[in-house]
N, C-alpha and C positions, 0 to 999 in steps of 0.2 A: 704551383711553383712560380708561374709568371706573376702571380699576385705578390709573392715575396720579393721578386726582382724588379717590381715596377719602378722603384726609385734608384735602381742600380744599373750600371752599364753592363751589357752582355752581348755576346756574339752567337748567332745561330750557325753552327758548324755543319749540321746535316739534318735533313728531315727524312723520316722513314715511318712505316707502319709499325704499330706495336707488335703485330704478329711476327715480325722479324726477330724480336727478342726472345720468342718462345724457344726453350731448350738451352739457352746460353747459361753458363755458370756465373755466379757473382761471388765477390768476397764479402762475407758477413761482417757487420759492424762489431759483433761480439763472437768470439771464436771458442767460447767455453765448452761447446759440445761437438765441435768439428774435429774429425780425426780421432774420435774416442771409441771407435768400434761399435757405433750404434747400428742396429738392424736397418737395412735399406739405406745406409749412409750415402751410397753412390747416387741415389736419386735426390739427395738433399741439396739445398743451396743452388737451385736452378730456377729458371723462370717458366711458369706454367700459365695457361689461359683458363679463365673460368667465367661463366655467364653471370655469376652473382656480383662481379666487380663492375662498378659503373663510374662514370665521371661526374655524377650528380654531387658527390662529396669527394674532395681530394683530387688527386691527379689521375686516377684510374690504375694506379700501381699500389698494391697492398702487400703486407707481410702475412704469410700463411702461418697460422698457429693452430695446428690440428688438435692440440690438447685443450684449447680454450674457445672453440667455436664449432657449431654444427656443420656449417657449410665447409669450413676448413677441414674438418675431420673427414667429411665425405670425399673431398678432393684428395686427401692423403691416402684414402683407401683406393681411389681410382688409379693413382700413380705410384702406390707403394712408397710413400714418403716416410722418412724417419719420424718417430714419435718422441717429441721433447716436451717434458713438463717441468719447467724450472721453478714453478710456484707451487707451494704446498697447500693443503686444504685449509690451513690457517691464514692464507692470504699473504704469506711472506716468501721471499725468494730463497731457494734452496742453496745449500753450501757449495754445490758445483759451480755456481755463478760467481766465483771469486769474491771481489771486494763488494759486490752487491748483496751478498748473503745476509739474510736476516731483515732486510728492508721490506717494508710493506708496499704492495703495488697500489693499494687504495686506502683511504682513511680508515684507521682502526676505530673500534668503538671507544668513544671518549677522547680520541686523539685526532682532532679535526684537521690538523696540518701535517700529519705523519707522512703522507705520500709526497709532500713537497720536498722533503729531504731526499727521497728516491729520485725525483726529477733533477734536482741539483747535482746529485752524484753522477747521474747518467750524462748530463751536459758536460760536467768536468772531465769525465772519462773520454767522451768524444772529442772534446777540444784538445786534450792531452795527446790523443792519438792522431790528430790531424784530420778527423772525420766529421767535424762540425761544420755544416754548410751555413746554417742560420738558426737562430732561435727566436721563436715567436710564441705568444700566448694563444692557445687554440682551444675552443670549447666544442665538445660534441656530446650527443646524448649517450647515456649509459644506464644500464638497468639498476634500479634501487628497490630496496624493500619498501612496500607501500605503507607499512606500519611505522617504521622508525627511520626511514630515509637512508639507511646504511647501504653503501654501494655493494652490488653483487658481482660475482665473477662467474662467467660461464666456465665450466670445468668438466673435462672428460674423465670418466672413471668407469671401472668395470661394474657390471650390474647383473642382477637376476631379472628375468623377464617372464611375464605371462604371455603365452602364445595367443594373443587376441585374434590374429589373422586366421587361426584355425576355426574360430566360432563366428567370424565376422558375417558370413552370409546368413547364418541362422539369426544373428542379432539384428540384421537388417529386416529379415522377415518378421520377427517378433515385434519389432518397433512399430509396425503397421497397426498393431492392436492398441497402441497407447493414444489416449485423447489428450491433446495439448491445448492449453489456453495461454496466449493466443495461438490460433491454429497454424500460423505461418512458421512457428518454431519447429513443427514436426518435420517438414521437408527442408526448412531453412537451416538455422544455426545447429540444431541437433542432428538433423539428417545429413547435412554436409560433413559435420565432424565424424559421424559414424561411418559415412562412406569412405573417409580417408583414414580410418582406424589402422593403427600400427601396433606391433607388439608393445606391451606395457612394461616399462622399467619399474619394478616394485621395490628395489632395495635402495637404502639410503645409508650414508656414513655419518651417523649422529648417535646421540644417546637416548633422548626421550622419544620413544616410540615403541610399538610392539616388536618384540624380537622375532626374527625370521626363524621358523622351526626346522632349520636344515642343519644337519651335522655331516661333516666331510672327514674322511680318513686322511690323516697326515702322511700316510705312506702310499696307499694304492689309489686314493682319490674317490673311493666309494662314497655314496651319498645315502642318507636316510632322512625322510621327511616325516614329522610327527603331526598327527591330527588332533591330539588331545594331551592334556597334562597327564592323564592316566597312562597313556601309551609311553610317554617319556619317562614316567616314574618306573614303569615296569621294565623298560630297557636299561635305564641307568641304575636302578636300585636305590634311588634317592627320593626322599619325600620333598615335594616342591610346593611351596606356599607363596612364592614371590616370583613373578615373571619378568622383573626388571632385568635389563641387560647385565648389570654388574653381578647379579646373582646367577642367572642362567649361563653366562659365559664360563663359569667355573665347572659346569657339569660336563664330564667326559666319560667315555666308556670304550671298551675294546672293540675293534672292528671285527665283524664276523667273517670277513673274507681273508684277512691277513692278521699279522700281529701288530698292526698299527693302532693308533688311538683316534677315536671319533671326537671331533671338536666342532662346536657350533660356528657357523660362518659369522663374522663380526657385524654384519650389516643388520639394520632394522627395516621394518616394512614402511613403505610409503603410507603416509597417514590416510591417503585416499583409499587405500585398500581396507583400512579400518572403517572408513565412512561407507564404502560400498558394501561392507559386511554387516551394516547396521540391522537389517531385517532379521538376520539369523542370530547375531550377538545379543540383541535386546531380549530375546527369549531363551538364550543359552541353547539354541538349537544346533545340532540334533541330539544333544545330551539330555534335554528336558523339553517339556511342552510341545511334543510333536504334533498332537492333535490341534492344539491352539494355533500353532504356527501354520499348519496346512490350511486351517480354516480362514486365516487372515493374510495369506500370500496368494497373489500379489496384493500390495497395499491398494486400498480404494483411491487414495488421494495423497499427494505430497505437494509441497511448494517451496521454491527457493528462487534466488536471483538468476538473471539470465546468464551470468558468468558460469553457472553450474551446468549449463548445457555441455560444457567440455570437462566438467569435473564430476560432481556428485551424481547428477542425472546419468551421465555416461557410465561411471563406474558401477552404479547400481544395476544398470542394464547389462553390462558385460558380465558381471558376476551372476546375475539372475539367469542369463542365457547359459553360461557355462555350468552352473550348479543345478538349476532346476528346469532348464529348457522352457522358461517362462519370462515374460517381462516382470520386473520387480515392482511395478506400479501400473495402475490402470489409467489414472487421471493425474495431470500435473498442471499447476498454475505457475507460470514464470513471472517473477517480479522484476521491475526495473530498480533503479537506485534512487533513494531519496537524497537529493542534493540540497545545498544551502540556497537561500533565496536568490543569491547572485549567480547561481548556476555552477558554482564550484563544489567540490567534494566537501562534506562536512568534516571539519578538523578541529581538535581541541586547541591546537596552536594558533589557528586562524580566528577562533572564537566567532565563527560565522553562523551559529545556530543557537536558538534559545534553549535554556535548560529544560530537559523533558519533565523533570519533577515539578518545576514551576508551572509548566504548561498544563500538567495534570491537575495541579491545585487550582489553576486559574479557570480552565475550561472544562475539566473533567476528562477521564479516559475515554468515555463514549464519543465525545465530539472529535477527539483525535482519531479514534478508530474509524468512525464513519467518514471523516475527511480523507483518510488514506484509502479506505476500501472503495470510495467513490472515484478515486483518482486513476489516472492511467498507469500508476506504479504497479497495480496488480495485473497489468496487461503488458508486461515487459518493456514499458516505457519509463523514462526517468521523470522524476517530479522535483521541481524546485519548490521546496517547502516554504509556505507563507503562513506566518502566525495569523495574519488578518483573515485568511480563509477559514482557519479553525474557529476564530472568533465569530465569523459570519454564520457558521453552522450552529454555534451556541446561541447567538442572538436570534437566528431564524428558525430553523426546523425544530431544534430541541426546546426552545422557549415556547413555540406554538404547541408542541406536543404536551409539555408539562402544564401549560395553561389550560389545555383541553381537558386533561386528566383532573386538574385542580377544580375546574368548573364543575365537572361531574360529581366529584367527591363532596364539594361544598353543598350542592343542592340535594344530593342523595342523603347526606347526613341530616340536613334540615328536615327532609320529608321522611327520614328513617326508611328509605327505600331499600328493598332487598331483591336480588334477581330471582325470577321464577325458577322453580326446579325444572331441569331439562330431562326429558325422557329420551331414550335411545331413538336416533333418527328424527328427532323433532326439529322443526325449522322455525326460525323467527318469523312471526306473522305481524304485519303492520299495514295499516290503510293509508298512512301518510306518504305523500309523494317524496318528500325529502328523505324519509327513512328508507324507502325503497331505493332511492337513488344512491345514497351512501353505501347501503348494503351491496348494491350492484357494483359500484365502483370498487368496493373492498374485494369482492370476488374476482373482478378483473385484475386488481393488483396482485392477488394471490396467484392467479394463473400465470401472469407475466413473471412474477418473482420466482415461482417454481421452475419456469422454463429456463430462466437465466442461471439459477442455482444448479439445476441438473446439468447444465452445460459448463459449470464452473466459471461463469462470467460474473464475478463478484461485483465489479464496478457497475455493470448494467443493473444488477439487482438493487444495489445500494442507491442508485440514482432515482429509483421509483418512489422512495419515501418522501422527499420534500414536497412534491406536487400533491400527493395524497393527503399529507398532513396539512398542507395549506388549504386544500378543499374541505377537510374535516373542520379545521379551526375557523377559517375565514368565510366559509359558506354554510356548511351544515349547522355548526353550533351557533353561529351568529344569526342565521335564519330561524333556528329553533329555540333561541334563548327564551322567548316569551312563553313557550310551552312548559318550560321548567319553572317559570315564575307563577303559574296559575295557582290560585289558592285551593281550588278544588282538585281532588285526585281523580280526574276523569280518565277515560281510556286513552286519549291522545297523549296525555302527560305520561302515563305508564308506558306507552309505546316508545316515547322519546327516551325515557330512562333505559328501557330494555335494549333499544337500538344502539345508543351511545356506549352502554356497558359492553355489548357484544363486539362492537367495532374496536374499542380500546383493548379488550382482552385478545382478540385475534391479531390485532396490530402488534401487540407486545410479543406475541409468539414469533411473528415474522421478523421483528427487529432484534430478537434475542442474540443471533450470531454477530450482529453489527453493533448494537448498543446494549451489551449484556446487563449493565447495572441499572439503567433506567427501565429497561424492559422487565427486569426482575422486580423492581419496586412497584411498578404499575400492576403487574400480573398478580403478585402475592397479595397486595392490598385489595384488589378487586375480586379475587377468587377465594382467598384463604388457603390456597393450595401450597404445597411445599416449595416448588420452584418452576419457573417457566422453562428452565433448561431440561426438565424431565418430561416435557410435553411433546406430543407429535406435532410436526409441522402442519399447518392448515392446508387443506386441499380445496381448490376452487369448486364451488357448486354451480354448475351451469344453469340450473333452474332458478338461481337467485340473481342471475345476470340479465338485466333488462337493457339491451342495447338501444332500444327506442327511447327509453327514459333518459339514458345517458346522453344521447344525441340531442334530445329536446332540452335537457337542462343546460347543455353546452350552448345551445342556440339562445336560450333565455339569458344566460350569463353574458353572452356576446352583446345582446340588446342592452343589457344593464350597463356594461362597460362603455358602450357607445353613448348611451344616454348620459352617463356621468361625465364623459368627456365633453359632450355638448354643454352641460351645465358649467363645467370649468371654463370653457371657451367664452361663455356668456357672462362669467363672473357671478354666478348665482350659487349660494351655499346649498348643500344638500338638504339642510333642515328647512329650507324655504319650500313649501309645497307649490306645485305647479298643476295646471289643469290636465294637459294631455301629452302623451308620448305616442308617436306614430311609428309602427313597425310594418315591414312588408311581408311577414309570414305569420300564419296562424299558429298559436300555441294554446294549450288547454287552459281552463279557468284557473287552476291552481298556480300555474306558471305566470299567468297574467297578474295574479295577486302578488306574487313574489316580485315581479318587475315593477309593479306600482309602488310597493313599499321601498324597494331598493333605490329607485330613481326619484321617489317621493312625488308621484303624480296621482291625480284622482282617477284617471282613466287611461287605459291602453287601447289604442285604436289600430285595427289591422287595415292597412291600405296597400294592396299588392301593386298599385300604380307607382308608389314612390321607390326610388333606387336604394335608398338607405334609410336609417333611422332619422326621424325628425322630431324636434322638441318644441312644444308651444311654450315660449318664455314670457308670455304676458302675465303680469301680476296685478290683481285688483286689491281693493281694501280688505276683503275677506281673506284672501290668500296671505296678504301681508300680516294680518292678525294671527293667523295660524302659524306662520313662520316665527313670529315673536313668541308664541306659546311653546314651540319646539325649542327655542333658545332658552326659555325659562326652565323647561323640563331638564335640559342638559345641565343648566346651572345648579338646579336643586340636587340633581344626582351627584354632582361634584361636591356639593356641600355635605351631603350624606356621607360621602367617602371621607371628607376632611374631618367630619365629626366622629368618625370611627364607628358608625352604625353598622349593624349586621344587615345582610341583604334582605332579611324578612322583617326587619323592624318597621312598625307603623309610625307615622310622624304627623305632627300638626304643622301647618304652614301659615305664616302671617306675612302680609305684603302691604306696602304703601306705594301707590302709583300703579299705572297700567290697568286700571279697573276694567277697561273695555276688553282686554285680553282675558282676564280672569272671568268676567261675566260670560263671554262667548265660549271660552274653551276651558273653563274651570274643571268640569268632569274629566276631560282628557288629562289635564295636569295632575289631578288627584290620582287617577288610575295609574299613570306611568310612574309616579313617585311614591306610591303606597301611602298617600296622605289621606287620613280619615276626616280631615277638615281643612278648609281654606278660609282664613279670616282676614278681612280688610282692616288693617291697623296692626298695632303691636301685640305680640303674644306675651302672656305672663310667663316669666321664667324660661326664656328661650335658651337653647344650647349654642346656637351659632347665628350670626347676623352678617350679611354681606350685601353689597350693592352690585347691580348688573345694569349695563347700559343697553337698552333696546331701541334701536334707531336713535332718536335724539332725546329719549326720555330715560331718566334714572329711576330704577325701582329698588326699593329696600326690601330684602327678603329675610325672614327669620324662620328657623326650624327648631322643633322640639320633639324629642323621642317620646312616644306614647308608652306609658307603663301598662302592664297587663292588669 
């Protein structure tokens, strides 16, 4: 009030505490309901104290409207205040309110400014009656429908209730049996809500909903509740094929206690009663499928948003407690909300999210699915959706997986390789260190995956895939690539095929719930079976886990990473061979060979005296020539690709220049490029010719595909 008067002259006549006003009568601004014989009228139009009134907003003085607010209604019950409801269910003022009758209290659908007329009429009325102190524009928060932004009105009405308080203690006891993900929901949002459970108002005054099956006598008030259509048909003598309100409301019959007529109460059921009844309704229980229902109740698992802790989860549990003395579900995953990238709710009118159909077309449903399943949104946290993150999954994990699968298929088709027949309880046998390592890591993955899945921790399970697929693609396959290139079908090549086939098949089973389409494609093509989704989930085989091999491989990769970092710091390309890499811990011979190839050194020396990895960066003429040879090999491989050759095509190579390189390392160049001959000078009828610069020298290279 002082804010309104800040530019006006005023005089303070008296100061006193607000409590001194309590009990005093006041003259209402509108007298439409005063002295009209209302129940408890003697307690109306007086000043009362209430702890829900504050000075945070306004003056600390409010008008009590018991028909339109929960706190107001409780106060009216406490002091036996008269109940006045001057607004109808349609949001318009009733005829008792004189000249205001028919006006809407809030904007009506399609009539944006309809309430302003009401405001104007009220101001005119107050001014005419000498009651207008001041007029100002004032905005305050008000409930709105989250779907269409239509204003909502709190409205007191009579209702039918479920006596939740009678089963509350049992509901609290049964709730202890439910496994929640994330776990804090159990005692947090859900537990707190259940602790404060009150009787449940289940009746609504609307049309589209399930009708309440309650008939009341219009004379004696007797009630009948029906549990089935058959019971109602038997009692009414009418055939019922439609349970909509406008049909069922016409059904009436004689009261058995008096000569009155039984008619259905006009209300319909709260839609949450329908939702909470889902386990029974979906099987038409108890009228059908009794055995099937009993075998599947409680549900093994459900999932919904965190707002459902006070809605669907709660109503399922209350009805399960009341009807079956059991929880309605054993496990529940609570989801957060997917927000727009700017952190706001996704809304069509804001256009703040990409079209889902276009996203599926662009990145695939699998990438979208794994992105969401890996995120905190499956652990009751909100997620700001970023298209760039989905793209990263597609470019990263999914591309690596598909390339790994394509690599296998390419060479398996060339060699016409087929997996060996597996006998019951047979295990994959291999002597190669890389094979044993990736099989070990796969079984570690399976164990961790199953641990998280059994705990319904979807995000933790999904986050295991990128690292393993990176290990498979960028370490195992890259390190094993030459084993698949071998012309002879020796035992090592067969083991490489068998290992990669086994890993891809088992991985597709693990990924099936998260990337169902790619998993299906890989599995069906590699096995010829009907569907990956009909397979059992893999179980980790402890005998195939070699923790020592895993640790040693991790150590070797750490040495490699450090060695490559030292190369980069020295400005030396990886294709340029060096003499020595010094490491401070012993590794086996196979790992030393891997380190040598990866860092491209001729020798790995173990020296416990050094603190870290050290690289000998000295380059003599011989090393320089070999580096040039490696550059030429890379260049010819790119030419093969540009010419469209198959990976197993043999070629002829002609060269002009760099004779010293070809003389010294010709056999190496021929082996690596599948060249059957290297010719100094021009080739007859070459397919492709290009020039490469090696140091300061220009080399002309020609290639020609050899015909069978």
